[in-house]
C-alpha positions in Angstrom: 47.5 -54.7 -2.6 49.9 -52.3 -1.7 51.6 -52.9 -4.6 49.2 -51.2 -6.6 50.9 -48.0 -7.1 54.2 -49.9 -8.9 51.6 -50.6 -11.4 51.2 -46.8 -12.2 55.5 -46.5 -12.4 54.9 -48.9 -14.6 53.0 -47.1 -16.6 54.9 -43.8 -16.1 57.4 -44.6 -18.1 57.5 -42.9 -21.9 53.6 -41.7 -21.1 54.1 -38.5 -22.2 55.1 -39.0 -25.3 51.3 -38.6 -26.3 50.8 -35.2 -24.9 53.9 -33.6 -27.1 56.8 -34.1 -24.4 59.3 -36.8 -23.7 59.7 -38.1 -20.1 62.8 -36.1 -20.0 61.1 -33.0 -20.6 58.8 -33.4 -17.8 61.4 -34.5 -15.1 63.6 -31.2 -15.7 59.9 -29.2 -15.6 58.5 -28.6 -12.4 55.9 -31.1 -11.2 52.6 -29.7 -10.5 51.7 -29.4 -6.7 48.6 -29.5 -5.1 46.7 -25.8 -5.4 44.3 -26.8 -2.6 45.2 -29.6 0.0 43.3 -31.9 2.3 39.7 -30.4 1.6 36.8 -32.0 3.5 34.3 -33.3 1.2 32.4 -35.0 4.2 32.3 -34.6 8.0 32.4 -38.4 9.4 35.7 -38.9 9.2 39.2 -36.9 9.1 39.9 -39.3 5.8 36.8 -37.7 4.3 39.4 -35.4 2.2 41.1 -34.8 -1.1 43.7 -32.6 -2.6 42.9 -30.6 -6.0 45.1 -30.2 -8.7 44.1 -27.2 -11.0 45.3 -27.3 -14.6 45.6 -23.6 -15.9 43.4 -22.8 -18.7 41.1 -19.7 -19.6 38.2 -22.2 -19.9 36.4 -25.0 -17.7 38.3 -28.2 -18.3 38.2 -32.1 -17.7 39.1 -33.3 -14.4 40.2 -37.1 -13.4 39.4 -38.3 -9.9 42.1 -40.5 -9.2 41.5 -43.0 -5.9 44.7 -44.6 -4.5 45.2 -48.3 -4.0 46.0 -50.5 -1.1 43.7 -52.9 0.3 41.2 -50.5 1.4 43.3 -50.2 4.3 46.8 -48.3 3.3 47.6 -46.2 1.0 47.6 -42.4 0.4 46.3 -39.9 -1.6 49.8 -38.3 -1.8 50.6 -40.8 -4.1 49.7 -39.5 -7.6 50.5 -41.0 -10.9 52.9 -38.8 -13.1 51.1 -39.7 -16.2 47.8 -37.6 -14.5 50.1 -34.8 -13.6 51.0 -34.4 -16.8 48.1 -33.7 -18.0 47.7 -30.7 -15.5 51.0 -29.4 -16.5 50.2 -29.7 -19.9 46.9 -27.2 -19.1 44.4 -30.3 -20.7 42.5 -31.1 -17.4 42.6 -30.9 -13.4 43.1 -33.6 -11.3 41.6 -34.9 -7.8 43.2 -37.3 -5.5 41.0 -38.6 -3.0 41.4 -40.4 0.6 38.8 -42.5 1.9 37.4 -44.1 5.2 39.8 -47.7 5.4 38.6 -51.1 6.6 40.0 -50.7 9.9 37.4 -47.5 10.8 34.5 -49.0 8.7 33.6 -51.9 6.0 31.9 -51.5 2.7 30.4 -49.3 1.7 32.2 -46.9 3.2 34.7 -46.8 0.7 32.3 -46.1 -1.9 30.2 -43.8 -0.6 33.2 -41.7 0.4 34.3 -42.1 -3.8 30.9 -41.2 -4.5 30.5 -38.2 -2.2 33.6 -36.7 -3.6 32.7 -36.8 -7.1 29.7 -35.2 -6.0 31.7 -32.7 -4.0 33.8 -32.0 -7.1 30.8 -31.6 -9.2 29.7 -28.8 -6.9 32.5 -27.0 -6.7 32.9 -27.1 -10.5 32.4 -23.3 -11.4 35.0 -22.2 -8.5 37.7 -24.3 -9.8 36.9 -24.1 -13.5 36.0 -27.6 -14.2 33.4 -28.8 -16.7 31.4 -30.8 -14.5 30.0 -33.0 -17.9 33.6 -34.3 -18.1 34.4 -36.1 -14.9 36.3 -39.1 -15.2 37.9 -41.7 -12.3 40.8 -43.9 -12.1 42.7 -46.3 -9.3 45.1 -49.2 -9.2 43.9 -52.4 -7.5 41.8 -51.3 -4.7 41.4 -47.9 -6.6 40.4 -49.9 -9.3 37.4 -51.8 -8.0 36.5 -48.2 -6.3 36.4 -46.7 -10.1 34.8 -49.5 -11.5 32.2 -49.7 -8.6 31.8 -45.8 -9.0 31.6 -45.7 -13.0 29.4 -48.7 -13.1 26.8 -48.0 -10.0 23.5 -46.0 -10.7 23.6 -42.1 -9.7 23.6 -41.4 -6.0 22.0 -38.2 -6.3 19.5 -37.0 -4.4 17.6 -34.0 -6.1 15.2 -33.2 -2.7 18.2 -33.4 -0.3 18.9 -30.2 2.1 22.5 -31.4 1.5 23.4 -29.1 -1.9 26.2 -31.6 -2.7 23.9 -34.6 -2.6 21.9 -33.1 -4.9 24.9 -33.5 -7.4 24.9 -36.7 -9.7 27.8 -39.2 -9.3 28.1 -40.1 -12.6 31.4 -40.1 -14.4 32.2 -39.8 -18.3 35.0 -42.6 -18.4 36.9 -44.5 -15.7 40.2 -46.6 -16.0 40.7 -49.4 -13.8 44.1 -50.8 -13.4 44.2 -54.7 -11.7 40.8 -53.8 -10.1 38.8 -56.6 -8.3 35.4 -56.9 -10.0 33.6 -60.2 -8.4 33.6 -61.8 -5.2 32.0 -64.5 -6.3 35.3 -65.6 -7.7 36.5 -66.0 -4.0 34.5 -69.3 -3.9 36.1 -70.4 -7.4 39.8 -69.0 -7.2 42.5 -68.8 -4.5 42.2 -65.1 -3.0 45.0 -65.4 -0.6 45.3 -61.8 0.2 43.1 -61.1 3.4 41.6 -57.7 1.9 38.8 -59.1 0.1 37.0 -60.6 3.1 38.2 -57.5 5.7 36.5 -55.3 2.9 32.7 -56.7 3.6 33.5 -56.9 7.6 35.1 -60.3 7.8 38.3 -61.8 9.1 40.9 -63.0 7.2 40.5 -67.2 6.3 36.6 -66.9 7.0 35.5 -69.6 4.2 34.1 -68.0 1.2 30.8 -70.2 1.9 30.2 -68.2 4.9 30.6 -64.6 3.5 27.1 -62.8 3.3 26.0 -63.4 -0.6 24.5 -59.9 -0.4 27.5 -58.2 0.7 29.5 -60.1 -1.9 27.2 -58.7 -4.7 26.7 -55.4 -3.6 30.4 -54.5 -3.3 31.1 -56.5 -7.0 31.3 -53.8 -9.7 30.1 -56.2 -12.1 27.1 -56.6 -10.1 26.0 -53.0 -11.4 26.8 -53.1 -15.2 24.4 -51.8 -17.6 24.2 -50.3 -21.1 24.3 -46.8 -19.9 27.4 -47.1 -18.0 30.6 -44.9 -19.0 33.4 -46.3 -21.0 35.6 -48.3 -19.0 39.0 -49.5 -19.6 40.7 -52.6 -17.4 44.4 -52.7 -17.6 45.4 -56.2 -16.0 48.2 -58.9 -15.8 47.5 -62.6 -16.7 49.8 -63.7 -14.0 48.3 -61.7 -11.4 48.4 -63.8 -7.6 46.4 -60.9 -5.9 43.8 -59.8 -8.3 43.2 -63.1 -10.4 42.9 -61.6 -14.3 39.5 -63.8 -14.5 38.4 -60.3 -12.5 38.8 -58.3 -15.3 37.4 -60.9 -18.0 34.3 -61.1 -15.9 33.7 -57.7 -16.1 34.6 -57.1 -19.7 32.0 -60.1 -20.8 29.4 -58.9 -18.7 29.9 -55.0 -20.2 30.1 -56.4 -23.6 26.8 -58.6 -22.9 25.0 -55.3 -22.0 26.1 -53.4 -24.9 28.8 -50.9 -23.1 31.9 -49.5 -24.2 34.8 -51.3 -22.5 38.5 -52.4 -23.6 40.7 -54.9 -21.4 44.0 -54.7 -22.1 45.7 -58.1 -20.7 49.9 -57.6 -20.2 51.4 -61.0 -20.9 52.9 -62.4 -18.0 52.3 -59.2 -15.6 51.4 -59.5 -12.2 50.1 -57.4 -9.9 52.2 -54.5 -10.6 51.9 -55.1 -14.6 55.9 -54.3 -14.0 56.2 -55.4 -18.2 54.0 -53.1 -19.4 55.1 -51.4 -22.3 55.2 -47.9 -23.9 52.5 -49.2 -26.3 50.1 -50.0 -23.6 50.8 -46.8 -21.2 50.0 -44.9 -24.6 47.0 -46.8 -24.5 45.4 -45.9 -21.4 46.2 -42.1 -21.9 44.6 -42.2 -25.2 41.4 -43.8 -23.5 40.9 -40.7 -21.3 42.1 -38.1 -24.2 38.8 -39.7 -26.3 36.5 -40.4 -23.8 37.1 -37.2 -21.4 39.1 -34.7 -23.6 37.7 -34.4 -26.8 34.7 -32.4 -27.2 
């Protein structure tokens, strides 16, 4: 899953076109840099930190939270897709890139707990960062796609009576975009999954037979388990030749979301692998348009 970032490279081709500027112009312009770096959103581990890229605006703007990929045990918040930075450069929205605990530190649910906490932390600081707390989106690729879908579909983590002011805030988001993210661990018993990260995420050694995995953990780690009518709009982008995260993951979640009446969109890239390196300009534009429609529009 360390190849997840290749997907964003593919989607970066021509993505600035819908935003009113060409890719060449963006390459020549100063790329946005983090306004705030390595801000701790919790105190359990040094990995629990985030970077903030603030857009210049006279009024509060939406924010997209990026969760990086890397098999839940690698990757870095420093690698932010250019299409997200373009929104910041254009002053349309701010951006937060999140780091989280890897599985060599703690297994599930540490990763989803960290991402929910990060969302609450952003909402807690919304006024200070000139962010609209009602317009928070989340996105990521591969492991980050899984985490994005999970936090988008899961129930609110808010604890209104908590002594911790951050925990009182909602963890819900306005929309989510998941690139090649796993959605259903029950597929491990039906389709070959050669990557060891699926088992490591829930605390098992690579190669452990699917029949020996905890049914409870496989249910809890799977975003599809939490699909309901009140979920925010979710877009999935997936290659039908993905040999790391089979496209069946995306199809199952799409079917479940449709069945419960939730708004979703699935973009399948014919012949696309885990990096979806053959993604067209049109696919990139659709991903950006989804964010513009569900996060930027009033």
